[in-house]
C-alpha positions, 0 to 999 in steps of 0.5 A: 645432614653434615654434608647438606650442610656444607653443601649449602654453604658451598653453594652460598660462597659460589653464588656470593663471588659470582655476584661480587664479579657480576659488580665489578667494574673495569674502567678504562681511561685515557692518560689525561683522565686517570687521576681524576677518575681515580678521585672520582671512584674514591668519591663514588665508592664512599656511599655505594661500596664497589669494587671498581678496576682502572685501566689507563692507556691512550685513547686508540690503543683501548679502543683496539683493544675494545674491538678485539674483545677486551672486557671493559665496561665503560671507556673514558676516551679522550675524544668522540671519535673513538666513542662513536665508532664503537657505537657505529659498531654496536659495541656500546648502548650509552655515549655521553660527553663527560668533560671538554679537555684543555691542552696546555704548553709546560716548560718547568722552570721557565716562562712558556714561548713556543713560537721561539722555543728551539730545544725538542718538545714532548707530544703524545702520539696524535695517531692515539692520542687526541691531545696529541692531535691537539697539539699537532694542530698547535704546531702546524699554525705556530710553526717552532723549530723545535724537534719533537719526542713522542710519547705513546700517550699524554701521560709520557709526554708528561713524564718526559717533561718531568724527568727532564729528558725534553725541556717542554712539552704538550700535556693537559691542564688537569696533569698540571694542575694535579701536580701542583704546577706553578700558572706561570710554568705553562701556557694555557693553549687558546681554543682558536688553536685547536679543534675542540678536545671532546672527552666522550665514554661510552658504556659497553653493551654488555657491561653490568647494571653497575655500569649504568649506575656508575655513569648517571652517577658522573652527571651529578654535581658532585661529579662535575664539580670534581672534573671540573676543580681537576682542570677540564670544562664541563661545557663549551660555555666560557671557553677561553679564546 
C-alpha cells in the first residue's frame, strides 16, 4: 500500500511538472521592446500567474534562430518583414501589428543637430535591426559626415552612447523615455525621413494555448496604454510629419 501511495505521488508530481512546463512561455523580443515587454508581462501576471521567459536580441538574429528550430513561442519583431517570412514558411499561426516604432537621434547633454554632426554616430546593424535600417535611410537623406559605429542591435547602439564611446546615436524613443532622458537631448526623427517601423508579433505554430491568451491580451486597452506610454504609436493615426 505504501508503495502504491508513493507511486501515486510520483505520478502526480510528474504530471504537475509537465503541465507547468507546457504553460511556460518563451517570448523572443527585439531589443528596443524588451523593457516595454517586461512591463507588459508584469501587468499580465498580476491577475494571471504564469511562467514567462523573455529572450532579447536583434530581429534578424532571433528570426534566424526560429528558422533553425529555436523553441520560442512568440516573436516580437521590430518590423513586419520577418514575421511575414515566418508566416510564408508556415512556422506561425498568428501575425499582428502591436506597435509603430519611433526613431530618435540622441546626443547626451547637447541639442542634437544631425546635419552638422561630425563625431561618430552609433547605429544598429541595418542587416539585422529595423531601427538600424530606418537610421540608414535617414542618413542617406541628410548625409552627415560623421563616421558610423555599428551595434548588433539598437540596445547596443544605445549602450555605445550611454557609456560615452560615441557622442550620439540612433535609438528608439522608448529607450530614451525608459531612461528619463530630457527631450532637449534627442531629436524625434520625422516619419518622412524613413519607412514606417511597423512592429509585428507572431505566435509560433506549435506554441501552447497560453501564447494565444497573451497575444489576445496585448490588444486590450490596458496593454495598449502601456505600449503607448512607453513611446510607441498604436496605429498610424497622429504620426508626426
